[in-house]
N, C-alpha and C positions, 0 to 999 in steps of 0.2 A: 476362448471362441468355439463355437462348435463349427466344426469343418466336415465332416461326414454324418448322417443322419441317416440310422436304418428304421425302416416305416416297417413296424412288425404289424402287418395289415395286408389287406387286397383291395382288387375292384376301383370304384371312384373315389375311395378316400383316399387312398394309397398316391391314384395320381394326383390328387388336388394338395398334398401334402408334398410332393414332390416338385410341384409347378411354383410353387413359393419359393422350398427351399431353395432350390436353383436360380432363381430371381434373387436371390439373396447371396448365391453364389455359395452354397452350401451343397455339398455332394449328399444325392438322393440314395439310397438300394432299398430296393424293393424286400421285402420279408419273406421267405422259404414258406412253403405250403403248411407246416403243421403249426397252424397258427395259435393252437392250443398249446402248446410245448414249453412252456416258458424257459426250460434248459434249453434246447434246441434254439429258440429264438434268440438267447443271450450267446449263446456259441455262435449264430450266424451272424451276428452286429460284430462279435470280436473277430472272427474270420474276415469280415467285408473291409475292417479298418476301420470300423464306425466310432463316433466319440461320442455318439446319443443317438436314444433311441425313442420315436415319436408312434405311441399304440394305436393311434387314430380312436377307433370305437368299436365295440362290440371284442368279440374274443377275451383278451388279456388286458384291456382297456383300463379296466377298474379292479385287477388283480393286484393286490397288495402284495403277496407272495412275487410276483413278477416283478414288479416295481422294487422290492428291495435286491431282488437278483441282480437287477439292471445295475443297481447304485452298487452293491458287494463286488459288481465285476469292473470297477471303476468308469462306469460310463452314465454320460447327464440324464435322467429321467426326464421326460418332459411331459410333465404332469403333476397333481399335488404331492404331498409327502405320505407315504406307502401308509401311516398312523392313520392320516385322515381319510386316506381311499379306504382304511379297514372300517374307521368308524362310523364314518358318512354310507359307507355300501349296503350297510344294515338298516331297514326303516325300523327297526326299533328303537337301536342305538341313535339315531339319528334326530328322531322323533324325542327322544328325552334331551338331547343338547339343545334342540330348537324350544322346547319348554323353558330350559332355564335361561334362553337367550331371550328369552319374551315374545316368539313368535309365535303365531295360535297354530292349534294342531288340531284335525278332525276329532271329535267324540271318539274312544273305543271302548273296546273290553277285552277282556283277559281270554283267553283259548280254553281257561280251565272252567269259565264261568256256564251257568246255567243257560242255554239256548233259550228258554222260555223267557228270560230276563231282557232278551235284548230289545231295543225298538228296529224292530225291521223297516225298511231294509236295511241289511249292514253287508261290509264287501269284505270278504276273506282273501287273503291276497299274501305272497310271498315277503317274506323280511328280509330275504336277499335276491339281488337281481332284480330286473325291471323287463321291461317290450311288453307288458300286458301279460306276462308269463305266470303262472300259479294264482290267477286270479278268477274268482265267481262271485256275481251277487246274489245273494240270498234274500228270500223276501217271506222265509216264514220258518217258523222251528223245526219242521218235519222236515225240510230241504237241508237242511244245516250238515247234518252229519254227512250225506252224500259229497255234497258239494265241498265240504271242508277237505274229504279223502280226497276226492279229485286234483284238487288244487296241492295239497300234499304231495300226491305223485307227481304233476306237472313240475311242481318247485326241483325234487328233489332230480327230477331228469335232467332239466334245465340248469341249474345252480349246484347240486349235489347239496342242498341244505332245504330241508321241508319245514322249516321253523314259518310258523304263519303269525298273521297279525288278523285283528278283528275289528273296523271301523264303523262309523257310522256311514251309508250310502247317501252321497247327494243326485238327487234324482234330475234336479237339470244344473248340471255343475259344468263351468268353463275349465280348462285346462289353459293356466297360465304361468308363463316361466320366466325368470329373468337370467340375462347371460350375467357373471361376474368374472372378474380377472383380478388375481391379487399377485403381488408380488413379495419379495424378498424381504424387504426395507417398511414392512408392515402397512402397506397400501392397497386397499380394494377398493376396485370402481366398478360400476355397472354400465351396462351397455342398452338399458332399455327391455321391454320388454315383449315378450311374443305370443303369438293365441297359438295352440296347437288343439282345439277342442274337435276338429274333424278328424274321428277316430274310427276306426270300426273294431270293435273285440280290443279294446284297449290300446291299439296299434294307431299313430298317425299316421296319417296320410296325406292331410295339406297342413302347410302353417302359415304364417303371418308375423311381419313385425312393420309399425309395434301393435301389440292390440288392440282393437279399435273398441269403440263403446264404454269405454274405462272413465269415471269420474275422475278429474285431476287427483281428490283426495285421496281416491284407493288405490290409484297408481303411484303415487307417492309413496304411500304405506307399504305398498309391495316391493317399492326399490327398497326403500328402508329394511324391510324385512332379510330381503335377501343378502343385504351388507351385514346384517348384523349378524345373520347365521354364518357367514363366510367367516367373518369377524372373530367368529367364537370359537373356530377350531384351527385359526392363525393358515387361512386357504391361501396357497399359493399355485398361480397358473391356472387357465380357465375350467370355467364350472359354472353347471345352470342349478337353478334353483327353483321346484316346480311347486306352484299352487294349486288348488280348487277353489275357484270364485262359485260360490251359492247364488246362483240366476238371480233365484227369488227374492235373496234376505239381502244381498251384498257382502255376506261374509267371506272372509277368505284363508286359505286353511293351509299350512304345509305339508306338501305330499310326501319329496325324499330329493336326496340332491346328486345328482348326477357328475361324478369328479373328473368330466373327460371333456373331450368336444364332443359337441350334439349332433346328429345328422342335420339339422334343419341350421345350423350355423351361418350361411349362407345370406340370410334374409339380414341377419342383424348385422354381417359385413356393410350391406348393401345400403344399408338406411344411417350407419355409423359412420361410412366411409372408412373403413380399418380392412387388416387383412389378419384375422384371429389367429391363424398358424404365425404370423410372424411374432404379434405379441405373445404367442407361447415360446418361441425360440428365443425371442428376445429377455423375458424373464425367467428362463433356464440359462440363461448368460449371467444373470444378474442384474439385470438393466432397472432402473424406476421406471415405473409407468406414469404416461401421461394420459389424462383424461382424453377422449377423442373431441376434436374441432369441427370435423366437415359431417357432410352426408346429410339425411333430410329423406323425407318421401314413405314411400309403401311399397314393401315386396313381399310376395307369396310364392310362398315353395311348393311343388307339387311330386310325389314321390312316386316311380314308375316302379311298380312292382311286377313279378312275373306270377301273377294270381288272375283267378278267374272271378270277378268281381258277382258274377249274374250267377255262379254255381256256389255258392257259399264261401267267395273267397278262398280256394283250394289251391294251394301250391301248385305249377304248373313249368316245366321244362322241358327242353326239346333244343332243337338249334337255330338262333336267330339267322334265320335265312336272307334276311334283308331287313338293315336299319338307317334311320333317317332319322336324324335328330333336328330339331329348330336351327337355323342357323341366323338369324337376326335378332334384334329387340331384348333378347334375354341370356341369361346365363346358364348352361348345361354342365352340372357335374358327373359324369358317366364315363364307364372304361367298357359298353359295350360296342362291338362294331359287328358287322356281316359276317357270319361265318362262323361266331362264337358258340360252343356248346352252353346251355343255362343246366347247371343240376338240382336237385333240391339238399346238395351238400350242404350249402351256405345260405345265408338270409336271401330270401327273395327280391331284396331290391337290386335293381338293375341302374338305376340314375335319379338323378333328379332335375327337374324344369324349373327355375327360377326367375318370374320377373321381378323389375322394379320400375314404379311409376311418380308418377309428382304427388298422386293420391291413392287411396285404396283402389276404384275405382280405373282409373289408369291400369293401375299394375293387373287387375282381376282381368281385365279385357287383354291387354296384354300377354296373361298367361293360358288364355284360352285360342287365341291364334294361336299360341306357340305348342299348344297341345293337339290344334289341329292340324299342326306341320310335324308330328311326332308321327313315323310310323315303325311298327316292329312285325315282322313278320315272320313264320315260322313257330309261334308260340305265341297263347295271350297272355296278354297281360292287363294291366287296369286303365290302360291311358284313356280308352274312350269314356268308362266311369270317373274320371279325375276332371274329364272336359264338361263331363255333365252335371257333376256334384259343384265345379268353378261354376256354371252357368244358372244353378238353380236360384230360384226365388229366394232361399232359406240362407244360401252362403251371399248372395248379394246384399241380403241385409246384415251389416256390421254386427256381429256379435249373435248371431241370429242362430248361431248352432251349438249345441252343448255336445257334451261328448262322448252320449247314449244316442244323440240324433239319429246317426246312420243305423244304428243297431235297431233303433223304433219306425227309421223309415226307409225301409231299402229300397234303391233306385230300383225303376224298372228296365229290363233290357232295352235299347233303343231299337225302332223298328229298323229291320232289317231291307225293307223297300228299296229306300235311296239308294242304299249300297247296291242291292242286285241290279237297278238300272243302271249304273256305274259298271257293275260286272261283267253285264252285257254287251257294253260299250268295249269295255276293253277287250274281251273274249272276240269280240265280232274284229275289231282292228288289230288283233294277233295275229288273224288267219286268213282275212280278206286279202284278195288281188287288187291293187287299188286302180288300177285300168283294164280295159283290152276287153276282148267278146266275154271271159270267163270274170267279171270284173264281180263281186259280191256289192251289187248296187239294186238287186231287185228290178233288171230295167227289162221292161218288154215292149214288141213293135205293137204298137196302136192301143195301146191301155196302160192307165197308172202304174209306175212302178210296184212291185210286191211288197207290201210292208217287212222289212224282215223281224223272225222272231227268234229268239233266243232261249233255247229251255235248258231250266236248272231242277234240281231234283224237288227242291222246295219252291218252285214257281218258275211259268216264263215268261217273257219282257219282250214287249213289241217294242224295235227302237223308233225311238222317234230322233229330234235333233243331235248329232253329234256333240256332246257336252266341250265346250272349249278348253277344259284341262282335266284331264283324268288325274285319279290318284295313283300315290305309289303301290303296284301291284305286281304279280308274279304268275301267268296265266300258261297254260297248255291244251290240249285239247280235250281233255277230262275235267279241269278244274280253273276257278279262277279265286286267287287269295289275295284280298287288298285292303287298306287301313281308309277310315273313313271317318273323319271327326274323332281320329285318334284308334278308334276300335277296329280293331282284326275283325273280317270276315273269310267265312272259306264258303263258296260256291261249288257244288260238286255236279255235272253234265253227268243226265241221267244215263246208264249203259243197259240197253237193251238186252245184252247177252245174259246178266245178272242174275243170280238166283234169290229171289224174296221171298223163299219158303221161311228164313226165320227173321221173323220180326222183331223187332224189342218189345221187351215184356214178355221174353218167352225164358223166366225164371234164369236166367244168367246175372249173378252179382259181380260186376266189374270194381276193378280199382279206381276208384273219382280222382286219385293225384300219383302221382310218381311217387314211390316213399318204401318204406319197408314194413312190413309184416310184423304186428307186435304177438297178437294172439289170435288162436284159432279154435273157438268152442265147441264145432260139431265134426261131425267125421258121416261120411256116408252110410245111408240108411236112418238117420237120426230124423226121428219128425220136429218139425216144428212148427212157431203160428207167426201170423205176421207179425214183423215188429221186432222177434227175437233179433239178439246180436248173433250174426255170425262170426264176426272176426274183428279185428281192429288194427288200420292200417298208421302209420305217423309217417310224417312229415314235417321237418322244420319244425319241432316240439309240439307240432298239431297232432293230436290223436282225433282219429275219426272211427266211428261205431259203424261195422257192414251189416245190414238188416233185411231180414227174411220179407220178399215182396210179398207175400201172402202164405195162407196155410199151406204147409206141402210136407214132401219129402226130399231129404238132402241127397241127389243123385250123382254128385260130384263135389270132390274139395282137392281144386290146385293150389292152395294157401300153401306154405310154410312159414313157420315164425323165424323169423330173421332175414328173410329173402327177401330180397330188392324188385320190387315191381314195377311194371311200366303203367302210366294212364290206360287206363280201358282195360287194362289185360284180367281174362276173367279168373275168378278166383273160385266161385263155388255156383252149384246150381242147385236152385229148388224146383220139384215137380209138382205142379199144383194138385192138390189131394179135394175133388170134387163131393161134397157130402149131398145124399140124397133123403129124400124121407121128412 
């Protein structure tokens, strides 16, 4: 019996695992900060008196060496056997196993093949790892070399392995996955499908269970394929088999297997009436699996990230000065509270909002209401974007979004007008004298009241009737920060003493995200053309090239390779070169 579980992870998943462990009477110990140091994690588990280790997801969760080290230390590993992690963690080897198990796979090419022989488009992707890292869509032979080189660099950085696969790219594909659980007695069960097609740059943002708009025959064949694959490797504990469904032909193909608990596991729990972490613990203790008998309905999960979806999904960082998660009708898995600092040192996910309803539409409406009630101030998040996506016509239609839909159809930033009007009321209420001769109500003797006007730098607002309920906000004399429909807005008041000589577009190139300077390609005095790369900044394994805004002369370089930079930090300055004649 497991008495103490060491959680080799952090954030919301650590909190979520601890919650189940403690409900079962098992002591839970959070992990130490060096989450990628296997030896340190094992030593910490032993020091804490643990007899089992749960890796959560990310970090070392799919590291076969870590699993072996845990077992060799005499601890119980809450996950599949190290050998299974090793073989299924490689997309190339997992693909071979799928073929032998009779599971359909995507048509592929060898990396040594001549690109002119490919039937484009193709997907170049890392054989190791996942999460959308090391992936490039290539649409012609001339693009292949650069795309493959970029994918290799990203794969080597993220996984320490630059091996690539090349597969047919399905233009209108849906990401369908199956939750499987196996025990040590040879039983493998599935807990149904999940739909994870709402993605940006191969990163999931909204998931749901069960996958909607699937023919019963296709759904059953996908279930069978997932179980067949798991049985082929004697799979134990929780895992997920991912498939790509061609929306145009109805064919489905094996993508990969994740040998761990998935981020999106709550939707499966809600529709099956189970606790997957409890199942993991019981399987690790040697118990036999029983298929679930409860549950029903539909569940949808939205991932809240520290990123700006209306600025290329660039990572964000800062202090979450005020955090309000929804409290009713939904489940929220998070570890973010007011006052916490969010950095780019870890994955940008801050929490998950999960709605469960009697059917998909009921769950969708609950999710929208919950995102409306979510407020995170101090840094930008994607909460408002998630709300707009969940409310969109395309998402409302079951199965209406494919994996590349968001990349083809970026959502427009919401109109700032309604939020500006609310900000004016917030600012006025925060500073007004409620009664007496100095009350800020515009009263005049013998004339109608003077309309109150609140000026912001991006426009003024003539106040009308006071809204019955004002949003979550922080206000002072000079600015108002608020959340409206989940979206964070900042409205600054004009400063009459400010120096407006230096306007935007003066040639200063700033850091578009907090991160690390990877490369500096110019020096003071260099002549550059518009679009030339000046340097590269990286955060959370995402590289972003900083380019010259126009033809000119580099007059300042403050970027230094390896240096951490804050959002908005000036890195280069280009003086415009005006050509005459």
